[in-house]
C-alpha positions, 0 to 999 in steps of 0.5 A: 499499499505503500505511503497511504495515498491521501484521498483526493475529494474533489477529484474523487467528486469529479470521478463520480459525478514507561513513565519516569515517576511516581503516576507511571503504574497508575491506571488510566481511567475509563472514559466518560459514556456519556453520548453527545446527541446533537442533529447533523450540521446542515449546510455546508462548512465555512471557509474557516470550518473547512479549513480547521474543523478538525479542532473545532468541538462537536457539542459548541460547533456540531462539527465532530473535531478533535476539541483542540482549541478547547483544550488550549482554553484548559491548558492556559497557565500550565507549564509544558516541555518540548516533545520531539516527533518523529515523523517517519514518512517520505521527506518533509520540507522542513524550510517551510514558512509553517515548519521551519520554526518547529524543525528539529535540529541535532545540536550535537552534529556540525553541519556539513563537516562530513563528521558523525560528531554525535557519533550516532552513525550517522553523519552530518544528520542535522534535521533526521536523516534520509534511508532512501537517498535519491530514491523516490520510485520504488515497487509495491512489496508483492512485486519485489518478493516475486523479483526475489528468487531467493524467497524460502516462504512458499505459502507466502509465495503463492499467496503473492502469485494469486494476488499477482494475477487479481491485479493483473486481471482487474488491470486488463478490466480497469482499462476501458473505464479509464479510457473513457474516464480520460476523455470525459475528464478532457472534455470537462476541462475544456469546457470549464477553460471556455466558461472561465474565458467567457465569465472572464469577459462578462464580469470584467475581471478575472477574479469574478466569485461562485455566487456571482456566476450562481446569481447569473441569469443570461441566457447566452451564458445558461450552458456555462451556468449550469454547467458551473452549478454541476462543478460547485456541487461536488466542493469545488469553489470556483471554476479555476480550482476546477481546472486544477483538479481536472488536470490532476485528475487526467494525470492521474488516469494517465498514470494509472493506465501506464502503471496498468499496461507495465504491470500486464506486460511485466515491466514492473518487475524489470528494475530494480530501484533499491540500486541508487540507494546503494545497500542491501535492503535485506541485510538489517546491518548493512545501513545506508551510507551518508551523503544524501542522507541528513535533510529529508527534505522533499522534492516538490511533489513528494508532499505526504510527509510535509502535510503530516508534520503539518497536521502535528505541529505547524506553527501556531498563531503565526498568522500564516496558513493553519495551526498544528495541534500540538505547540510546543514540539519538534519535528524530526524528518525521517525519510524511509517511504518512497513512492512504491512500498516502504522497506521493512529496513527502512522502517525499523531503522527509520523508528530506531533512529527516531527513538535513539534521538529523542523522539517521543512520539513517531508517527507511521502513516504508511502500510502494505499487504505483505511484510517478509522481513516483518520481525526486524519492524515488531524488534523496533516497535518493541524496542520503542516500548522500552524506550517509553516511545508511543508509535502512532499508526495508520490503519490503511485506505483499503476498506477493509477489516484489518481484524481479518486481513492483514495490513503491515506494520502492526503490532499484532502478530496473530491479529489478537495478541499486541507484541508492545503497549505502545502503538495506537493504530488510527481509523479517519472520520470525516466532519459529518456527524451522521452515517457518512462519519467513518472515511469510506475508505477507512480501515477498521476492527473492533480488535485491530483499531483503536480509535478514530481521528479527523481524515477527511480533506484536511487542511495542511502543509505541503513543499514550497510553502503551500497548503493542501487539503488531503484525506487518509488514514495517513491525516487522522494518525498525525491528527492523533499523534498531535494530541498525543504530543500535547499530553506528553508535553504538558504531562511528561510523567505519563508513560507512552502506554498511559497515553495511548490509552488516555487517547482511547479512553477520553475520546468522544463515544459514538452512538451512530449508526454509520455506513461500514467502510468499504460497503458500498457498491453498485448493487448496494449504493447505500452500503451496510449500516452498523454501529460505530463503535463496532469499527474500532477497540473504543468505539469513539474519536479522538478528543484533545480536551477530553484527553488533558483533562483526563491526564490532568486528574491522574498527575494532580488528582483533579476532578 
């Protein structure tokens, strides 16, 4: 599954026309079972609400955010400490205007002198480490397994071959539909360009508004007004954004067509992308060399790590862009995931690097279906637990029950028994307080998904001082990681395990019948309704205000 690809909702809409003190052994209190019963918010969200919904409060705003602003009201006047958050991900643009002030700096290292000053095994690791060097493309794990003739696990190999054949069959079947979509998007783009030109001429200005178009009553422009209404119904704010989204959709279709062609022809198995890194990916002791390793900065189109980092800790209240969840964090960029499935080695080494260099929370927004060296990752998770580090992990974007179907990384090899109590797994939720609360793409599981958090159209940082709304459990994990960092900042006495259970037990309890993710189909367009409580261990959504209140009670004994 690789870096959990964010879901571009506009394009999708178009497509569909332990602890270190005496409190370390304290039990985490159970959460309040009071259910907030309010009607679903009616009408569209305002621009402010769209940009900040994950921070808003269900009771006061009728939007099921994490009550972050309310949490800061409670924390006002309280002291806190700096918390380092490791972002094991793709590259992160730490020069971004909203991230530069929160970039972790290794003060034990002298930049650019070619010496491992702090003797941690990594030369000039100033802001983190890039385990991938100049590599930006990788195979999916099942492809690597097929390419590796030395694999001895015959059961896994048989499963992979079956999986591969399904992929080929699906690629062949998808070709006609993709070509039709490409034609349709191109026609829509052409009409959008013409409509934009006509409206510019009519209004005699470039920056006309959606409201002005909707208010038009002009027979000569009737065709373009009706077409624009259709685009606006997808949530697009204006025709300029529509053009951008359509170009993105066309590019995505072309990429899918090319990818499927390579898949069917077997071309995807002919190139070894790892060569450029210069190490043996199947030797945990062969660490990638220095040189390109230290910055972790991303390319222009490698936005995932930057977006995740902004959700966690973009500088708050600086009159730029957006606010992260946590207000006293440093983001450590650990680049371990390129465009393709991550190697188990890079994940394991990335986690260990973040732990060894002071991270108290690590975000892991990636995943895949097969993991040939999963024991390395399990050992890294246990190492993090031993060092009292919380791992906040994305559940995945396949709309599947991960109590039945494995996704990696996970903390339960048998899908039942956890190897450690320091991994928090997140499902993704939307701003809709109704049957559409869980994201349609989110993985779920009463055993293996701990809690849900905002993960649909979340506004955050992207490279080169830009911002974008992305969707995925990749966004839900850093939403929760930000809350975890907030708790660890103000209540450092609490252990990683305690913070995990605080986020689970203090979350807002949801008593709704919701559409089970992945259940909608052509024959069942409404999907299957299930209790929200059946989708995760806690049946709750992360709530920062409740979390800091519970932490405060545990540390200070306050009611």
